[in-house]
N, C-alpha and C positions, 0 to 999 in steps of 0.2 A: 388559713390563707393569709392572715394578717402579716404584713411584712414590717419588721422593725426598721427604724431609721438607720441607714448605712453610714459608717464613719466617713466624713468628708462629703456626704451627699447633702441635698437640700434640707433645711431645717424642717422639722415636723410641723405641719400647719394645723394639727388637731391635738386635743388633749388626751384624756383617758381612753383606754381601749375597751374597758369592761367595768361595769358597776356591780349590781346585785347578781347573784347566781341565776342561771337560766332555769325557768320552770321546766317540768318534765316534757310538756308539749313542745316548748321552744327547742329544747335539746333534741327532741325527736325529729323536728323539722330540719335541724342542721344535718342530721344523718340521712334523712329521706329526700327532702326537697332541695336543699342547697346544692348538692352535686348535679342536679338536673338544670338549675338556673344559673349556676356560677360561671363567670367568664373564665376561660382557661388561664392558668397562671403563667403560661409561656407562649411565645410566638406572637405573630400579628393577630389582631382581633378581626375576625371576618364580619363585615357589615353588609346586610342585604336589605334593600328598601329604605324608606324614610326612617331615620333614627333620631330620637331625642335622648338627652342625657341629663340626669340630676346629680350634681356633685355635692356630697354630704347630705344624704336623704333623711338623716335623723331616724325617726320611727317608721318612715316609709309611707305615711298617710298621703302626702302629696303625690309621690311617685305612683302609688297604687291607684289613686283616684284619676290621675291623668291617663294611666294605662287603660283603665276601665272605660274612660270616655273615648279613647282613640284605639280601638282594638286592632286597627290596620297599621298602626305605627309601632315600631320596635323601640323599646326603652332600655337604656343602660343606667344603672344606679351604682354609685360608688359611695361607700361608707366604711370607715375603719372600726367604728364602735360596735362591738359584738352584740350588745343588747339591741341596738338599732337594727342590725341585720336580722336578728331573731324576730323583731316586731314586723319588719318588712316581709319576712317569709310567711308570717301569719296572715298578713293582708293579701299576699299573693294566693295563698291556699284558699282563704275564705272567698276571694273574688273569682277564683277559677281562672286567674290571669295566665295567659300563655305567651305574652309578648314582653316579658320583663326578664332581664339578665342582671345579675348582681356581681359587683366586685367588692370584696371585703378587704379594704386596704386603702392606700394613698391614691387618690384620683389622678395625681400627676403620673404615676406609673402606668395607669391604664391609658391615659391620653397619649403617652409616648408610643404606645403600641397600636394606636388607631390609624387607619389610612387617612390621607389628606382629604379634606372636604367631605368627611363622613357624616357629620352631624347637621341636622336642620334646626335644632333648637337645644339650648343649654340653660338649665336652671341652677343658680347658686343662691340658695335661700338660707339666710341666717347662719353663715359660716362662723366658726369659732372666732369671736371678736378679739381675743387676746387684748383686753382693755388696757393693761399697763403699758406705758410708753416703751419700756425696755423690751417688751415682747412683740411690738408691732412688726418687727422683721419676720415673725412667724406667721403673719397673716397670709392667707392663701392668695389674695389678689395682689400680685406684684407684676411688674412690667414683663419679666421673663415668662411668667405663667400666662399672662394675657397673650403673648406672642405664640406660645405653644397651643393655646386654645384656638387662636385664630387659624392655625394651620389645619386643624381638624374640623373646622366649621365651613360649610359651603357658602358661597356667595348668596346673600339674601337671608341667611340663617339668623335666628333671633337669640339674643343673650339676655337673661334676666338676673339681676342681683338685688337681693333684699336684705336689710339688716335693721336692727333696732338699737344700734349704737351710733351716736352722732358722728364721732370722729372717724369711724370706719366708713360710714356713709360718704363723708366728704373725701376721705382718702381713696376709697375704692372707686368712687365715681371719677375722681381726677385721674387715676391711673388708667382706667379704660378710655376715658375721653382723650387722653394723650396719645392713644394708639391711632395711627392713620388707617387702621384696618377695621375700625368700628365707627358707626355713626349713631348718635343718640336719637332715640325715638321720643318725640315731644309728648309728654303726659304729666298728669298731676302726680308727683312722687309720693304724696301723702294719701293717695287713694289706691286701695288694692285693686289690681287688674281684675276684670270680669271673670277670667278663667282661673284665678288664684284659689287654692285650697288651703284653708287655715290648718296649721299644724299644732300639735301639743306644745311644742317649744314656744311658738308664737303666743299661745294663750297664757303662758306663764308670765309674760311681760317682764323678762329679766334684764332688758336693756335700759338705757338712760333716755330713750325717746320712743315715741310711737313708731311702729314699723314704717319704713319708706321703701319704695320700689323703683328700680331703674331698668329700662330696656334699651338695647342697642341692636342695630342691624349690622351683620358682617358684610363688609364691602367686597 
Protein backbone atom coordinates (compact mmCIF):
# COMPACT_ATOMS: atom_id res chain seq x y z
CA UNK A 1 0.00 0.00 0.00
CA UNK A 2 2.99 2.30 0.40
CA UNK A 3 2.83 5.03 -2.21
CA UNK A 4 6.04 6.45 -3.69
CA UNK A 5 6.44 10.19 -3.98
CA UNK A 6 4.92 11.41 -7.20
CA UNK A 7 6.93 13.64 -9.57
CA UNK A 8 5.89 17.23 -9.01
CA UNK A 9 4.05 16.33 -5.80
CA UNK A 10 4.89 17.38 -2.25
CA UNK A 11 8.33 16.51 -0.94
CA UNK A 12 8.43 13.30 1.05
CA UNK A 13 8.32 14.16 4.75
CA UNK A 14 9.64 10.80 5.95
CA UNK A 15 12.84 8.84 5.49
CA UNK A 16 13.35 5.14 4.84
CA UNK A 17 10.39 2.87 4.19
CA UNK A 18 11.88 -0.40 5.46
CA UNK A 19 14.82 -1.54 7.58
CA UNK A 20 15.41 -5.14 8.66
CA UNK A 21 13.47 -8.01 7.04
CA UNK A 22 10.16 -8.82 8.71
CA UNK A 23 9.99 -11.78 11.06
CA UNK A 24 7.73 -14.63 10.03
CA UNK A 25 5.00 -13.60 12.48
CA UNK A 26 5.10 -10.01 11.26
CA UNK A 27 4.89 -11.10 7.64
CA UNK A 28 1.95 -13.33 8.51
CA UNK A 29 0.12 -10.39 10.11
CA UNK A 30 0.57 -8.41 6.91
CA UNK A 31 -1.30 -11.16 5.12
CA UNK A 32 -3.94 -11.94 7.74
CA UNK A 33 -4.60 -8.81 9.82
CA UNK A 34 -3.62 -5.82 7.70
CA UNK A 35 -6.36 -6.39 5.08
CA UNK A 36 -8.92 -6.27 7.90
CA UNK A 37 -7.70 -3.02 9.47
CA UNK A 38 -6.27 -1.18 6.48
CA UNK A 39 -7.92 2.00 5.24
CA UNK A 40 -9.11 1.58 1.67
CA UNK A 41 -6.61 2.88 -0.86
CA UNK A 42 -9.25 4.67 -2.93
CA UNK A 43 -12.23 6.93 -2.47
CA UNK A 44 -13.43 8.99 0.50
CA UNK A 45 -12.70 7.59 3.97
CA UNK A 46 -15.87 6.86 5.92
CA UNK A 47 -15.89 8.23 9.47
CA UNK A 48 -18.40 7.06 12.06
CA UNK A 49 -18.42 8.34 15.64
CA UNK A 50 -15.62 10.12 17.48
CA UNK A 51 -12.31 9.59 15.70
CA UNK A 52 -8.72 10.32 16.71
CA UNK A 53 -5.69 10.12 14.44
CA UNK A 54 -1.97 9.58 15.00
CA UNK A 55 0.30 10.77 12.20
CA UNK A 56 3.54 8.81 12.02
CA UNK A 57 2.80 6.24 14.73
CA UNK A 58 6.28 4.67 14.65
CA UNK A 59 6.07 1.27 16.32
CA UNK A 60 2.44 1.77 17.28
CA UNK A 61 2.90 1.72 21.07
CA UNK A 62 1.18 5.05 21.66
CA UNK A 63 -1.57 4.35 19.11
CA UNK A 64 -2.38 0.95 20.59
CA UNK A 65 -2.29 2.19 24.18
CA UNK A 66 -4.65 5.07 23.43
CA UNK A 67 -7.00 2.73 21.55
CA UNK A 68 -7.02 0.31 24.48
CA UNK A 69 -7.81 3.15 26.91
CA UNK A 70 -10.64 4.43 24.72
CA UNK A 71 -12.43 1.43 23.16
CA UNK A 72 -15.44 3.56 22.20
CA UNK A 73 -13.31 5.89 20.05
CA UNK A 74 -12.18 5.05 16.52
CA UNK A 75 -8.47 5.48 15.78
CA UNK A 76 -6.72 6.14 12.48
CA UNK A 77 -2.98 5.61 12.29
CA UNK A 78 -0.76 6.67 9.38
CA UNK A 79 2.80 5.39 8.99
CA UNK A 80 4.88 4.73 5.84
CA UNK A 81 7.59 2.64 7.56
CA UNK A 82 6.91 -1.04 6.89
CA UNK A 83 8.53 -2.27 10.09
CA UNK A 84 6.49 0.23 12.10
CA UNK A 85 3.27 -1.01 10.55
CA UNK A 86 4.32 -4.58 11.36
CA UNK A 87 4.92 -3.60 14.98
CA UNK A 88 1.54 -1.87 15.17
CA UNK A 89 -0.19 -4.96 13.81
CA UNK A 90 1.38 -7.00 16.59
CA UNK A 91 0.10 -4.53 19.21
CA UNK A 92 -3.38 -4.61 17.67
CA UNK A 93 -3.46 -8.40 17.69
CA UNK A 94 -2.09 -8.77 21.21
CA UNK A 95 -4.48 -6.16 22.55
CA UNK A 96 -7.49 -7.56 20.72
CA UNK A 97 -8.12 -4.03 19.45
CA UNK A 98 -11.07 -3.57 17.14
CA UNK A 99 -11.10 0.23 16.96
CA UNK A 100 -7.91 0.87 14.96
CA UNK A 101 -7.49 1.35 11.21
CA UNK A 102 -4.10 1.75 9.57
CA UNK A 103 -2.84 3.64 6.56
CA UNK A 104 0.56 2.49 5.30
CA UNK A 105 1.73 5.57 3.44
CA UNK A 106 1.92 9.36 3.49
CA UNK A 107 -0.51 10.82 6.03
CA UNK A 108 -1.16 13.77 3.73
CA UNK A 109 -2.77 11.42 1.20
CA UNK A 110 -5.11 10.09 3.87
CA UNK A 111 -5.98 13.55 5.19
CA UNK A 112 -6.94 14.67 1.69
CA UNK A 113 -9.58 11.92 1.61
CA UNK A 114 -11.09 12.60 5.02
CA UNK A 115 -14.38 14.51 5.32
CA UNK A 116 -14.32 17.97 6.88
CA UNK A 117 -14.47 18.17 10.69
CA UNK A 118 -13.96 14.40 10.95
CA UNK A 119 -11.35 14.29 13.72
CA UNK A 120 -11.63 15.15 17.40
CA UNK A 121 -7.96 14.67 18.24
CA UNK A 122 -4.67 14.46 16.34
CA UNK A 123 -1.24 13.36 17.57
CA UNK A 124 2.02 14.21 15.76
CA UNK A 125 4.65 12.70 18.02
CA UNK A 126 8.33 12.93 17.14
CA UNK A 127 7.97 13.31 13.35
CA UNK A 128 11.09 12.95 11.21
CA UNK A 129 13.12 16.03 12.23
CA UNK A 130 15.16 16.39 9.05
CA UNK A 131 17.82 18.12 11.18
CA UNK A 132 20.00 19.47 8.36
CA UNK A 133 18.99 22.99 7.35
CA UNK A 134 18.84 22.09 3.66
CA UNK A 135 16.23 19.44 4.47
CA UNK A 136 13.90 21.57 6.62
CA UNK A 137 11.58 21.97 3.64
CA UNK A 138 10.81 18.25 4.00
CA UNK A 139 9.45 18.62 7.51
CA UNK A 140 5.82 17.62 7.86
CA UNK A 141 4.69 20.70 9.75
CA UNK A 142 4.38 23.39 7.10
CA UNK A 143 1.71 26.07 6.68
CA UNK A 144 -0.13 24.23 3.89
CA UNK A 145 -0.19 21.00 5.89
CA UNK A 146 -1.57 22.81 8.94
CA UNK A 147 -4.35 24.28 6.77
CA UNK A 148 -5.20 20.82 5.42
CA UNK A 149 -5.22 19.42 8.94
CA UNK A 150 -7.49 22.20 10.18
CA UNK A 151 -10.06 21.26 7.52
CA UNK A 152 -10.47 17.74 8.87
CA UNK A 153 -10.51 18.71 12.56
CA UNK A 154 -13.77 19.60 14.26
CA UNK A 155 -14.17 22.79 16.26
CA UNK A 156 -12.79 22.13 19.73
CA UNK A 157 -10.60 19.24 18.55
CA UNK A 158 -7.12 18.96 20.08
CA UNK A 159 -3.77 18.79 18.29
CA UNK A 160 -0.58 17.60 20.00
CA UNK A 161 2.93 17.98 18.60
CA UNK A 162 6.01 16.57 20.34
CA UNK A 163 9.65 16.61 19.31
CA UNK A 164 13.13 16.27 20.77
CA UNK A 165 14.81 18.62 18.29
CA UNK A 166 15.09 22.22 19.43
CA UNK A 167 14.91 23.83 16.00
CA UNK A 168 11.88 21.77 14.99
CA UNK A 169 10.17 22.61 18.27
CA UNK A 170 10.61 26.31 17.60
CA UNK A 171 9.72 26.09 13.92
CA UNK A 172 6.76 23.74 14.28
CA UNK A 173 5.28 25.72 17.14
CA UNK A 174 5.65 28.98 15.20
CA UNK A 175 3.95 27.52 12.12
CA UNK A 176 0.92 26.27 14.05
CA UNK A 177 0.74 29.39 16.23
CA UNK A 178 0.61 31.46 13.03
CA UNK A 179 -2.57 29.71 11.91
CA UNK A 180 -5.74 31.62 12.87
CA UNK A 181 -7.50 28.25 13.08
CA UNK A 182 -5.62 27.02 16.16
CA UNK A 183 -5.27 28.34 19.68
CA UNK A 184 -2.43 27.21 21.94
CA UNK A 185 -3.27 25.43 25.18
CA UNK A 186 -1.28 26.80 28.12
CA UNK A 187 0.89 24.06 29.64
CA UNK A 188 4.47 23.32 30.67
CA UNK A 189 6.05 22.22 27.39
CA UNK A 190 8.80 20.35 29.24
CA UNK A 191 6.35 18.17 31.14
CA UNK A 192 4.83 15.15 29.42
CA UNK A 193 1.01 15.32 29.43
CA UNK A 194 -0.71 12.96 31.86
CA UNK A 195 -2.17 10.87 29.04
CA UNK A 196 1.11 10.53 27.13
CA UNK A 197 2.49 7.06 26.39
CA UNK A 198 6.27 6.79 26.14
CA UNK A 199 7.46 5.26 22.86
CA UNK A 200 10.57 3.31 21.95
CA UNK A 201 11.78 6.19 19.81
CA UNK A 202 11.43 8.61 22.71
CA UNK A 203 13.44 6.32 24.98
CA UNK A 204 16.36 6.30 22.51
CA UNK A 205 16.95 10.04 23.14
CA UNK A 206 18.16 10.71 19.61
CA UNK A 207 17.36 14.43 19.57
CA UNK A 208 19.37 17.41 20.76
CA UNK A 209 16.99 18.33 23.63
CA UNK A 210 14.71 16.60 26.09
CA UNK A 211 11.24 16.04 24.60
CA UNK A 212 8.83 18.97 24.52
CA UNK A 213 5.07 18.87 24.02
CA UNK A 214 2.65 21.43 22.59
CA UNK A 215 -1.14 21.29 22.43
CA UNK A 216 -3.62 23.40 20.48
CA UNK A 217 -7.39 23.62 20.20
CA UNK A 218 -8.98 23.86 16.74
CA UNK A 219 -11.15 26.97 16.64
